[in-house]
N, CA and C atoms as a LAMMPS dump frame, in Angstrom:
ITEM: TIMESTEP
0
ITEM: NUMBER OF ATOMS
318
ITEM: BOX BOUNDS ff ff ff
-5.0000000000000000e+02 5.0000000000000000e+02
-5.0000000000000000e+02 5.0000000000000000e+02
-5.0000000000000000e+02 5.0000000000000000e+02
ITEM: ATOMS id mol type element x y z
1 1 1 N -444.11 -92.769 254.243
2 1 2 C -444.589 -93.176 255.543
3 1 3 C -444.59 -94.699 255.678
4 2 1 N -444.871 -95.403 254.602
5 2 2 C -444.922 -96.853 254.668
6 2 3 C -443.579 -97.444 255.103
7 3 1 N -442.498 -96.756 254.794
8 3 2 C -441.168 -97.223 255.201
9 3 3 C -441 -97.291 256.716
10 4 1 N -441.879 -96.684 257.461
11 4 2 C -441.799 -96.712 258.92
12 4 3 C -442.342 -98.017 259.513
13 5 1 N -442.912 -98.865 258.677
14 5 2 C -443.538 -100.095 259.138
15 5 3 C -442.804 -101.321 258.613
16 6 1 N -442.875 -102.414 259.38
17 6 2 C -442.266 -103.67 258.955
18 6 3 C -443.285 -104.588 258.29
19 7 1 N -444.547 -104.48 258.694
20 7 2 C -445.575 -105.411 258.24
21 7 3 C -446.819 -104.656 257.768
22 8 1 N -447.543 -105.319 256.855
23 8 2 C -448.806 -104.778 256.384
24 8 3 C -449.753 -105.945 256.128
25 9 1 N -451.044 -105.66 256.193
26 9 2 C -452.058 -106.657 255.889
27 9 3 C -452.738 -106.26 254.588
28 10 1 N -452.68 -107.159 253.611
29 10 2 C -453.315 -106.923 252.325
30 10 3 C -454.774 -107.368 252.426
31 11 1 N -455.689 -106.463 252.131
32 11 2 C -457.121 -106.762 252.164
33 11 3 C -457.753 -106.261 250.874
34 12 1 N -458.959 -106.748 250.618
35 12 2 C -459.702 -106.322 249.427
36 12 3 C -461.152 -106.065 249.801
37 13 1 N -461.88 -105.488 248.863
38 13 2 C -463.328 -105.355 249.036
39 13 3 C -463.982 -106.671 248.61
40 14 1 N -465.229 -106.864 248.996
41 14 2 C -465.925 -108.127 248.726
42 14 3 C -466.089 -108.401 247.232
43 15 1 N -466.279 -107.379 246.433
44 15 2 C -466.417 -107.574 244.99
45 15 3 C -465.156 -108.206 244.41
46 16 1 N -464.005 -107.708 244.808
47 16 2 C -462.738 -108.184 244.27
48 16 3 C -462.442 -109.62 244.695
49 17 1 N -462.991 -110.053 245.818
50 17 2 C -462.799 -111.447 246.232
51 17 3 C -463.297 -112.411 245.16
52 18 1 N -464.359 -112.045 244.487
53 18 2 C -464.971 -112.941 243.5
54 18 3 C -464.662 -112.558 242.055
55 19 1 N -464.227 -111.342 241.828
56 19 2 C -463.986 -110.83 240.482
57 19 3 C -462.546 -110.324 240.391
58 20 1 N -461.716 -111.135 239.768
59 20 2 C -460.295 -110.774 239.696
60 20 3 C -460.112 -109.43 239.027
61 21 1 N -459.357 -108.593 239.658
62 21 2 C -459.028 -107.29 239.127
63 21 3 C -457.523 -107.263 238.882
64 22 1 N -456.796 -107.065 239.911
65 22 2 C -455.344 -106.982 239.871
66 22 3 C -454.926 -106.721 241.307
67 23 1 N -453.674 -106.995 241.622
68 23 2 C -453.235 -106.608 242.96
69 23 3 C -453.342 -105.092 243.093
70 24 1 N -453.705 -104.653 244.263
71 24 2 C -453.851 -103.223 244.532
72 24 3 C -452.481 -102.556 244.641
73 25 1 N -452.488 -101.242 244.557
74 25 2 C -451.241 -100.476 244.654
75 25 3 C -450.452 -100.803 245.918
76 26 1 N -451.155 -101.056 247.017
77 26 2 C -450.465 -101.334 248.276
78 26 3 C -449.539 -102.541 248.161
79 27 1 N -449.902 -103.522 247.355
80 27 2 C -449.054 -104.698 247.14
81 27 3 C -447.689 -104.253 246.619
82 28 1 N -447.692 -103.418 245.602
83 28 2 C -446.45 -102.958 244.978
84 28 3 C -445.695 -101.973 245.88
85 29 1 N -446.426 -101.141 246.576
86 29 2 C -445.796 -100.201 247.515
87 29 3 C -445.028 -100.953 248.59
88 30 1 N -445.618 -102.013 249.1
89 30 2 C -444.941 -102.802 250.134
90 30 3 C -443.674 -103.457 249.598
91 31 1 N -443.728 -103.939 248.371
92 31 2 C -442.542 -104.54 247.764
93 31 3 C -441.401 -103.527 247.729
94 32 1 N -441.704 -102.326 247.28
95 32 2 C -440.663 -101.307 247.122
96 32 3 C -440.222 -100.681 248.437
97 33 1 N -441.053 -100.771 249.459
98 33 2 C -440.73 -100.155 250.753
99 33 3 C -440.244 -101.172 251.788
100 34 1 N -439.982 -102.4 251.352
101 34 2 C -439.478 -103.45 252.243
102 34 3 C -440.412 -103.746 253.408
103 35 1 N -441.684 -103.796 253.107
104 35 2 C -442.7 -104.111 254.108
105 35 3 C -443.199 -105.529 253.831
106 36 1 N -443.118 -106.38 254.84
107 36 2 C -443.602 -107.758 254.709
108 36 3 C -445.126 -107.729 254.691
109 37 1 N -445.686 -108.417 253.704
110 37 2 C -447.136 -108.425 253.555
111 37 3 C -447.726 -109.76 253.973
112 38 1 N -448.747 -109.669 254.778
113 38 2 C -449.599 -110.817 255.037
114 38 3 C -450.9 -110.553 254.293
115 39 1 N -451.569 -111.625 253.885
116 39 2 C -452.771 -111.509 253.076
117 39 3 C -453.962 -112.075 253.823
118 40 1 N -455.049 -111.329 253.846
119 40 2 C -456.299 -111.831 254.387
120 40 3 C -456.699 -113.056 253.57
121 41 1 N -457.155 -114.105 254.241
122 41 2 C -457.521 -115.355 253.562
123 41 3 C -458.592 -115.148 252.495
124 42 1 N -459.386 -114.122 252.622
125 42 2 C -460.414 -113.835 251.617
126 42 3 C -459.827 -113.406 250.271
127 43 1 N -458.541 -113.124 250.237
128 43 2 C -457.878 -112.68 249.004
129 43 3 C -457.303 -113.843 248.202
130 44 1 N -457.552 -115.065 248.62
131 44 2 C -456.949 -116.235 247.985
132 44 3 C -457.285 -116.32 246.495
133 45 1 N -458.474 -115.922 246.104
134 45 2 C -458.854 -115.95 244.694
135 45 3 C -457.959 -115.016 243.869
136 46 1 N -457.715 -113.833 244.361
137 46 2 C -456.832 -112.889 243.667
138 46 3 C -455.411 -113.425 243.609
139 47 1 N -454.941 -113.992 244.702
140 47 2 C -453.588 -114.564 244.74
141 47 3 C -453.464 -115.661 243.677
142 48 1 N -454.432 -116.559 243.637
143 48 2 C -454.383 -117.669 242.683
144 48 3 C -454.496 -117.192 241.239
145 49 1 N -455.346 -116.225 240.993
146 49 2 C -455.546 -115.755 239.62
147 49 3 C -454.445 -114.815 239.142
148 50 1 N -453.697 -114.232 240.055
149 50 2 C -452.606 -113.346 239.627
150 50 3 C -451.569 -114.138 238.842
151 51 1 N -451.336 -115.371 239.254
152 51 2 C -450.519 -116.323 238.518
153 51 3 C -449.095 -115.854 238.223
154 52 1 N -448.631 -114.82 238.873
155 52 2 C -447.264 -114.348 238.669
156 52 3 C -446.393 -114.545 239.899
157 53 1 N -446.981 -114.35 241.032
158 53 2 C -446.223 -114.318 242.267
159 53 3 C -446.408 -115.617 243.058
160 54 1 N -445.298 -116.191 243.484
161 54 2 C -445.335 -117.392 244.297
162 54 3 C -445.475 -116.964 245.765
163 55 1 N -446.706 -116.892 246.221
164 55 2 C -446.98 -116.429 247.577
165 55 3 C -447.175 -117.647 248.465
166 56 1 N -446.238 -117.828 249.365
167 56 2 C -446.257 -118.95 250.295
168 56 3 C -447.497 -118.875 251.186
169 57 1 N -448.087 -120.023 251.481
170 57 2 C -449.28 -120.069 252.328
171 57 3 C -449.053 -119.444 253.701
172 58 1 N -447.805 -119.384 254.144
173 58 2 C -447.508 -118.793 255.448
174 58 3 C -447.97 -117.342 255.517
175 59 1 N -447.967 -116.664 254.389
176 59 2 C -448.323 -115.247 254.351
177 59 3 C -449.834 -115.008 254.354
178 60 1 N -450.605 -116.065 254.327
179 60 2 C -452.062 -115.94 254.332
180 60 3 C -452.576 -116.161 255.752
181 61 1 N -453.371 -115.216 256.229
182 61 2 C -453.886 -115.29 257.6
183 61 3 C -455.412 -115.216 257.597
184 62 1 N -456.009 -115.896 258.566
185 62 2 C -457.467 -115.964 258.638
186 62 3 C -458.077 -115.013 259.651
187 63 1 N -457.262 -114.546 260.604
188 63 2 C -457.815 -113.68 261.645
189 63 3 C -456.704 -112.879 262.32
190 64 1 N -457.115 -111.977 263.176
191 64 2 C -456.195 -111.086 263.875
192 64 3 C -455.207 -111.858 264.743
193 65 1 N -455.697 -112.86 265.437
194 65 2 C -454.844 -113.66 266.323
195 65 3 C -453.728 -114.34 265.538
196 66 1 N -454.084 -114.95 264.415
197 66 2 C -453.079 -115.624 263.584
198 66 3 C -452.044 -114.634 263.062
199 67 1 N -452.486 -113.468 262.653
200 67 2 C -451.566 -112.435 262.176
201 67 3 C -450.578 -112.045 263.272
202 68 1 N -451.08 -111.785 264.45
203 68 2 C -450.211 -111.402 265.568
204 68 3 C -449.207 -112.503 265.905
205 69 1 N -449.661 -113.745 265.892
206 69 2 C -448.776 -114.871 266.197
207 69 3 C -447.664 -114.999 265.157
208 70 1 N -448.018 -114.871 263.897
209 70 2 C -447.009 -115.003 262.842
210 70 3 C -445.986 -113.878 262.909
211 71 1 N -446.445 -112.684 263.193
212 71 2 C -445.501 -111.564 263.319
213 71 3 C -444.573 -111.801 264.507
214 72 1 N -445.119 -112.27 265.614
215 72 2 C -444.323 -112.489 266.824
216 72 3 C -443.313 -113.62 266.667
217 73 1 N -443.69 -114.684 265.96
218 73 2 C -442.831 -115.86 265.885
219 73 3 C -441.838 -115.821 264.728
220 74 1 N -442.056 -114.968 263.777
221 74 2 C -441.238 -115.001 262.562
222 74 3 C -440.065 -114.026 262.636
223 75 1 N -439.145 -114.244 261.727
224 75 2 C -437.994 -113.359 261.559
225 75 3 C -438.305 -112.426 260.393
226 76 1 N -438.442 -111.151 260.685
227 76 2 C -438.78 -110.155 259.662
228 76 3 C -437.848 -110.271 258.453
229 77 1 N -436.561 -110.381 258.681
230 77 2 C -435.593 -110.39 257.585
231 77 3 C -435.707 -111.655 256.728
232 78 1 N -436.046 -112.76 257.346
233 78 2 C -436.261 -113.996 256.595
234 78 3 C -437.489 -113.864 255.696
235 79 1 N -438.578 -113.327 256.247
236 79 2 C -439.79 -113.132 255.452
237 79 3 C -439.557 -112.125 254.335
238 80 1 N -438.841 -111.058 254.648
239 80 2 C -438.544 -110.04 253.636
240 80 3 C -437.723 -110.634 252.498
241 81 1 N -436.777 -111.487 252.837
242 81 2 C -435.95 -112.142 251.814
243 81 3 C -436.823 -112.962 250.865
244 82 1 N -437.806 -113.669 251.406
245 82 2 C -438.715 -114.45 250.564
246 82 3 C -439.509 -113.537 249.632
247 83 1 N -439.932 -112.398 250.139
248 83 2 C -440.732 -111.476 249.333
249 83 3 C -439.894 -110.683 248.343
250 84 1 N -438.602 -110.596 248.55
251 84 2 C -437.735 -109.863 247.621
252 84 3 C -437.804 -110.465 246.216
253 85 1 N -438.124 -111.751 246.141
254 85 2 C -438.242 -112.408 244.838
255 85 3 C -439.344 -111.779 243.999
256 86 1 N -440.298 -111.139 244.653
257 86 2 C -441.408 -110.511 243.934
258 86 3 C -440.992 -109.23 243.221
259 87 1 N -439.888 -108.622 243.636
260 87 2 C -439.474 -107.33 243.079
261 87 3 C -439.199 -107.418 241.58
262 88 1 N -438.418 -108.398 241.174
263 88 2 C -438.09 -108.543 239.748
264 88 3 C -439.353 -108.807 238.925
265 89 1 N -440.257 -109.591 239.475
266 89 2 C -441.516 -109.886 238.783
267 89 3 C -442.336 -108.607 238.625
268 90 1 N -442.413 -107.822 239.693
269 90 2 C -443.18 -106.574 239.654
270 90 3 C -442.593 -105.593 238.647
271 91 1 N -441.276 -105.51 238.595
272 91 2 C -440.643 -104.605 237.635
273 91 3 C -440.901 -105.055 236.202
274 92 1 N -440.856 -106.358 235.96
275 92 2 C -441.146 -106.87 234.621
276 92 3 C -442.611 -106.636 234.271
277 93 1 N -443.476 -106.846 235.239
278 93 2 C -444.91 -106.607 235.035
279 93 3 C -445.16 -105.143 234.674
280 94 1 N -444.474 -104.244 235.345
281 94 2 C -444.611 -102.818 235.047
282 94 3 C -444.145 -102.511 233.625
283 95 1 N -442.994 -103.055 233.264
284 95 2 C -442.461 -102.819 231.925
285 95 3 C -443.411 -103.356 230.857
286 96 1 N -443.934 -104.556 231.059
287 96 2 C -444.871 -105.156 230.1
288 96 3 C -446.14 -104.324 229.967
289 97 1 N -446.637 -103.841 231.081
290 97 2 C -447.853 -103.017 231.074
291 97 3 C -447.621 -101.707 230.333
292 98 1 N -446.48 -101.083 230.58
293 98 2 C -446.161 -99.84 229.884
294 98 3 C -446.053 -100.062 228.378
295 99 1 N -445.481 -101.174 227.969
296 99 2 C -445.392 -101.498 226.532
297 99 3 C -446.783 -101.665 225.929
298 100 1 N -447.636 -102.38 226.629
299 100 2 C -449.004 -102.598 226.135
300 100 3 C -449.759 -101.271 226.018
301 101 1 N -449.613 -100.425 227.01
302 101 2 C -450.277 -99.121 226.971
303 101 3 C -449.765 -98.271 225.812
304 102 1 N -448.477 -98.319 225.59
305 102 2 C -447.877 -97.571 224.482
306 102 3 C -448.435 -98.062 223.153
307 103 1 N -448.563 -99.392 223.017
308 103 2 C -449.131 -99.953 221.783
309 103 3 C -450.576 -99.528 221.583
310 104 1 N -451.348 -99.531 222.641
311 104 2 C -452.764 -99.143 222.565
312 104 3 C -452.896 -97.677 222.168
313 105 1 N -452.085 -96.825 222.77
314 105 2 C -452.149 -95.398 222.506
315 105 3 C -451.63 -95.069 221.107
316 106 1 N -450.627 -95.798 220.667
317 106 2 C -450.047 -95.552 219.341
318 106 3 C -451.004 -96.005 218.325
């Protein structure tokens, strides 16, 4: 179903704003489904602490109006191209995590 959309807004709960966890599944789903992600400004701590993905400040929005304006003024394909760089990182992250889990279980 996510493939039916061009854009998504990444949000978190208040606890995660202050306590780094990890990007949520929706982050990775959007990468694989070619959905451009904008991030709620409250997620800046998670973005900074993730330290893997180069997320341009343009993708961070503070309110509904700003989100609507950015979607209206931007080129979906240009934004998607910028986010495509995250795919290789996500795949490597997955592989590394699977290796670590295998080591723990073994």
